[in-house]
N, C-alpha and C positions, 0 to 999 in steps of 0.2 A: 481555422474554420470561420472565425468571426470576420476576418478580412474578406473571405469569399462571400459571406452573407452581406457585408456592407456594400461591396461592389455590385453584387447581384441585385440587392435591394434598390440601388440607384437606377439600374437598368430597368427594373420592374416598374418603378414609379414613372420613368420616362415613357415606356411602352404603354402603360396604363393611361397616361395622359393623352398620348397620340391617338390611341384607339377608343377613347371614351365615347366619342360620338357614334361609334358603331357597336357599342357593347350592349349586352342585354341577353335575356334567355332566348334560346333558339328552339323553335318547335322540333319535336322529335323526328318528324318526317320531312323537314326542310333540307333541301340540297342546293347548294350554291356551287356550281361547277362551270364557270365561264371558260375554262381551258379544257373542256371535255375532249375536243378533237386531239390535242396534243397529249393529254392524259391517257387516252386510249392507245395511242402509239407507244407510249412508254410502258403501258400495261402489257402490250403484246411483246415488247422487248423483255420485260420481267418474266413473263410466262415462258419465253424461249430459254432464258437463263435458268429458270427453275427446271424445265424439262431436260435440258442438255447437261446441266452441271449440278444444281443443288439437290434435286430429287435423287439422281444416281449416287451422289456423294452421301446423302443421308442413308440410302439403302446399304451402301458399302460400309458405312460407319456402324450401322446396326449389326451387320453380319460379322464385322471384324473385331469390334470392341465390346467386351462384356458389359451387361447392364449396370453392374455395380460401379465399374469404372466410368461409364457414361454419367451416372448419377453424381459421381465426384466432380466431374467437369462442370456439370450443371450447377451443383452447389457452390463451387468455387467462383464461377462467373457471376452468379447471383450475389454472392457475398461482396464482390468487388463493386457492385452497383450501390451498395448500402450507404456509403458516406455521402454520395451525391443526393440520394433520396432523403437523408437526414437534413441536409441543407434545405431542400425544397419543403419539407415538413415545417421547418422553422419559418420559412418565408410565408407559408400558408397559415401560420398561427397555430399549427397543430403540435404543440410542445410535447404532449404525451406520446404522440406517434414518433416524434423526433427522438425522444428518450428511448422508446422501445426499439427503434431502428438502430440507434447507437449501441444499446445493450446487446442486440442481436449480432451486430458486427463484431463487438468485442469478444463475445462468447464463442462465436464460430471461428474467429481468427486465432483464438488461443486453444481452447479445448477441442475445437473442430479442426485443428491443424491447417491453418491458412484457408479455412472455408471448405476443405474437402468433405467434411462431415457437417451435420446440421443438428448439434445438440440444442440449439436455441429453440427450434420448433418443439422438441421434446419438453422443453421448459415452458412452453406456451408463448414464446416470443416469435410470433409468425411475421413474415414479411408483409409490409403494407406498401406496395409499389406506388411511386408517384414520379413526376418529372416536371421540368420547368414549363412545359406546355400546359400542364394542369395548374401550375402556379399562376400563370397568366390568366387562365380561365376562372380561377377562384377570385381574381381581382377584376373580373368583368371585361377582360380584353376579348374582343370578338374573334371567333375562330377563323374568319376569312374564307377564301375560296378553298375548295377541295383540290388537293394535288396528288398526283401519282409520281413518286420519286424513283429515279433509276436505282435498281438493286435494293431498294428499301420498301417500296410499296405505298400503301395509302397513307396520306397525311393531310394536314391543312396548313395554311400559311402560319397560323399561330404555333402549331406543333413543330413545324420545320424550324422556326426561330427557336423554339424550346430545345430541340435537339442540339442546335449549335451552341446555345448557352450551357446546356448540360455538359457538353464536351469541354467547354472553356473553363467551367468552374469545378470540374471533377477534382476533388482533393487528392485522390490517388495518382491521377495522371500528372498532377503538378509536382508530386513529391517522390515518385518512383523514378530512379535514373535508368538510362539505357545500359545494357540491352534488356534489362528486366521489363521495361515498358513495352518493348516489342512483343515479349512473351504474352503480355496481357491481351494484345490484339489477336494473337493466335488462339488464346483461350476463348475469347469471345467468338471467334470464327467457328471453333469447334462446337461451342454452345449453340450457335445459329443452326449448324447442321443437325445437332441433336434435337433442337426444337422442331425442325422440319420432319425429322423422323417421328417424334412423339405425336405430332398432329397430322401425320401423313394422310389418314383417312379423310379428315375434315378438309384439309387443304386440297386434296385431289378432287373431292366433290365440288368444292367452290370453284376451282380453276378449270377443271376439265370436264365436269359433268353439268355445270350450270349453262343455261341457254345464253346468259350474258354475264360472263365472269367479272367483267369490269364493274357493272352495276351491282352485282352481288357483293363484291369486295367493298365497294364504296359505301353502301348502306350499312354493312356489317361494321366497318371501321367507324363511321360517324355515330351510329347508335351506341356502340360501346364506349367511344371516347366521351360522349356527352353523359353517359351513365356514370363513368368513372369520376367525372367532375362533381356530379350531384350527390354521389354516395361514396362512402369509404369502401375501398376495395382491399380485400385480404387475399393473398396469393393462393391460399387453399381453396378459394371459391372459384378459381378459374377453370372453365371447361372449354372456352372458345379461344382459338389461337389469336383472334383479333381483339380479345378483351383487353389486352395490354400490349400494344403493338411494339413498344421499344422500352 
């Protein structure tokens, strides 16, 4: 883990230096979207994928898979994200959160049977999600332009870089051999379908009942992303599917 932190810390310092001239707090209502025309085209593509594939898959998943089993999939996928979150907590100087995240992973991976169950929450060790995009934000790296990413949705330049770094430094991805590593991607795919099912009412209102779904998604994403950087987020507080987008 320390080698991951060392390498990531070097990248963090480099990115912080490059973006320092553009750093600083962003007003809550500020929107920087120079690529809006392209973003809107990608948004329509994402809506089509959701309507044709993801939403029907979520409905079928809910009908075919019992809720208890769906909860196990969700628990296991969340558990796999914890080592990377612990690294980011360390980089953000949140040592207590890093220790809690590590303890949560250890407890759920053992007593929770590879994360299928969540005894850590019963013990008060709740998940405190974070990512490298938030790490960059803590160090003052500007969020950059808003982006709509194919199959992913709302993001910013900073958060897009963060997603790439999170993938690169993920300790589990580095240490789990094939074919087990491929099973992790399948698990995360099922978890994505499960999230679409869990938040179906909210997502349907946003995407299909809003007068401008692109603008609604954009402001929801930006407001929640900025809020997450300014305040500590605990997974039990989540009510909005865009409150923690990845």
